[in-house]
C-alpha positions as CSV (number, residue, x, y, z in Angstrom):
1,M,87.3,114.1,77.8
2,Q,84.0,114.5,79.5
3,Q,82.9,111.7,81.8
4,I,79.2,110.8,81.6
5,I,77.2,108.9,84.2
6,Q,75.9,105.8,82.6
7,R,73.1,103.7,84.0
8,D,71.9,101.2,81.5
9,S,72.5,97.9,83.4
10,P,69.9,96.4,85.8
11,I,70.8,97.8,89.2
12,D,69.7,97.6,92.8
13,I,68.0,100.9,93.6
14,Q,69.2,100.9,97.2
15,Y,72.8,100.5,96.0
16,E,72.4,103.3,93.4
17,T,70.9,105.7,95.9
18,Q,73.6,105.1,98.5
19,T,76.4,105.4,96.0
20,T,75.0,108.5,94.4
21,E,74.4,110.2,97.8
22,N,77.9,109.2,98.8
23,F,79.4,110.7,95.7
24,C,77.4,114.0,96.1
25,Y,78.3,114.2,99.8
26,K,82.0,113.7,99.0
27,V,81.9,116.4,96.3
28,C,80.1,118.9,98.7
29,H,82.5,118.1,101.6
30,Y,85.6,118.4,99.4
31,S,84.4,121.6,97.9
32,N,83.6,123.1,101.3
33,K,87.2,122.4,102.3
34,V,88.8,123.6,99.0
35,L,86.5,126.6,98.0
36,F,85.1,127.7,101.4
37,G,87.8,126.9,103.9
38,G,85.6,124.4,105.7
39,L,83.4,127.2,107.0
40,L,80.1,125.7,106.0
41,P,78.3,123.1,108.2
42,P,78.0,119.6,106.8
43,V,75.0,118.9,104.5
44,Q,72.8,115.9,104.2
45,I,72.3,114.7,100.6
46,F,68.9,113.6,99.6
47,L,67.8,112.1,96.3
48,K,64.2,112.5,95.0
49,P,62.5,113.7,91.8
50,L,62.1,117.4,91.5
51,R,60.1,119.5,89.0
52,S,62.9,121.3,87.2
53,S,66.1,121.9,89.2
54,C,69.1,119.5,89.2
55,C,69.8,120.4,92.9
56,T,68.2,122.5,95.6
57,F,69.3,123.7,99.0
58,E,67.1,123.7,102.2
59,A,68.4,125.4,105.3
60,E,68.1,123.9,108.7
61,V,65.5,121.2,108.1
62,I,64.8,118.7,110.9
63,D,66.6,115.5,110.4
64,H,64.2,112.5,110.8
65,I,66.7,110.4,112.7
66,S,68.5,112.8,115.0
67,G,65.8,115.4,115.4
68,K,68.5,118.1,114.9
69,R,68.4,120.9,112.4
70,I,70.6,120.3,109.4
71,D,71.2,121.8,105.9
72,R,70.1,119.6,103.1
73,I,70.9,119.5,99.4
74,T,68.3,117.6,97.3
75,V,69.6,116.1,94.0
76,N,67.0,115.5,91.3
77,S,67.0,111.8,90.6
78,R,65.3,112.4,87.2
79,F,68.4,114.4,86.0
80,L,71.1,111.8,86.8
81,K,71.0,109.4,83.8
82,G,73.5,110.6,81.3
83,I,74.4,113.9,83.0
84,P,78.0,114.9,82.6
85,I,79.8,114.7,85.9
86,A,81.0,118.3,85.5
87,K,77.4,119.5,85.2
88,L,76.4,117.6,88.4
89,V,79.3,119.1,90.2
90,M,78.4,122.6,89.0
91,S,74.8,122.0,90.2
92,L,76.0,120.9,93.6
93,M,78.3,124.0,93.8
94,D,75.3,126.2,93.0
95,A,73.4,124.6,95.9
96,V,76.5,125.1,98.1
97,V,76.6,128.8,97.2
98,S,72.9,128.9,98.4
99,Q,74.1,127.4,101.7
100,Q,76.9,130.0,101.9
101,Q,74.5,132.8,101.4
102,H,72.1,131.4,104.0
103,H,74.9,131.3,106.6
104,F,76.9,134.4,105.6
105,G,74.6,136.7,103.7
106,K,71.0,137.6,103.1
107,P,69.2,135.3,100.7
108,G,66.6,136.7,98.3
109,R,62.9,135.8,98.8
110,G,62.0,132.3,97.7
111,S,64.0,131.2,94.7
112,Y,65.0,134.8,93.7
113,R,68.7,135.1,93.0
114,N,69.9,138.5,94.2
115,K,73.0,140.5,93.6
116,E,74.8,139.2,96.7
117,R,74.2,135.6,95.5
118,A,75.5,136.5,92.1
119,A,78.7,137.9,93.7
120,F,79.1,134.7,95.8
121,S,78.8,132.6,92.7
122,R,81.2,134.7,90.6
123,E,83.7,134.6,93.4
124,I,84.2,130.9,92.8
125,G,83.8,131.0,89.0
126,L,80.2,129.8,88.7
127,I,78.8,132.6,86.6
128,P,75.1,133.2,87.0
129,S,73.2,133.7,83.8
130,S,69.5,133.6,82.8
131,T,70.5,132.0,79.5
132,G,73.2,129.7,80.9
133,E,75.7,131.5,78.7
134,K,77.7,134.7,78.7
135,G,75.5,137.9,78.6
136,G,72.5,136.5,80.5
137,K,70.9,138.4,83.4
138,E,72.6,137.5,86.8
139,T,69.6,138.0,89.0
140,G,66.0,136.9,89.0
141,E,63.7,133.9,89.7
142,K,65.1,131.6,87.0
143,V,68.9,131.9,86.8
144,S,71.2,129.2,85.5
145,F,75.0,129.3,85.5
146,Y,78.1,128.4,83.5
147,C,81.6,127.6,84.7
148,E,84.3,130.2,84.0
149,T,87.3,128.6,82.4
150,G,90.3,128.7,84.7
151,S,88.1,129.5,87.8
152,R,88.2,127.9,91.2
153,V,85.2,125.7,90.3
154,D,86.8,124.7,87.0
155,H,90.0,123.7,88.8
156,L,87.9,121.8,91.4
157,I,86.1,119.8,88.6
158,Q,89.4,119.0,86.9
159,E,90.9,117.9,90.2
160,L,87.9,115.7,91.1
161,L,88.1,114.1,87.7
162,S,91.9,113.5,87.9
163,L,91.5,112.0,91.4
164,D,89.0,109.6,89.9
165,F,86.3,111.0,92.2
166,A,83.8,110.0,89.6
167,N,84.5,106.3,90.2
168,T,82.9,106.6,93.7
169,W,79.6,106.4,91.8
170,Q,79.3,103.4,89.6
171,D,76.6,101.0,88.7
172,R,76.9,97.4,89.7
173,P,77.6,95.1,86.9
174,A,74.6,93.3,85.5
175,Q,73.8,90.1,87.3
176,Q,74.3,86.9,85.3
């Protein structure tokens, strides 16, 4: 049973932003612990409209409040309505793999997904593919992904859904 994020009721934007960021932060924090042994530094989650990606990773940006350098994952607010939670989690994991490569590998130039990045992704079961399906090219400027059945990412998604992780992001009921 696939859970879908629904947002059809009138909602308070501030509440929606905080709960969405909280959900995404919990997913990234939990996956860092489960998939990466807690080796990655914490990330800041930021919501804003993006051109095409569901999530992007930025390394060592300056935090406006603390002035410290932090890693940031930006979630595309345009993609959230009706997105299956599994797809959001996979997109977050794709950004976390970018974080892993930044700290423990050698990222490609710009948005280029190199062979090392493909190997990092395959290691957790997030299979890179230019088509988003089996058989697509694993490297290049525009590479999507799919989840390998039975993989570590697949188990993580199932675990998050069974723990009712999805319920950390809900709309407020409509005001009467």
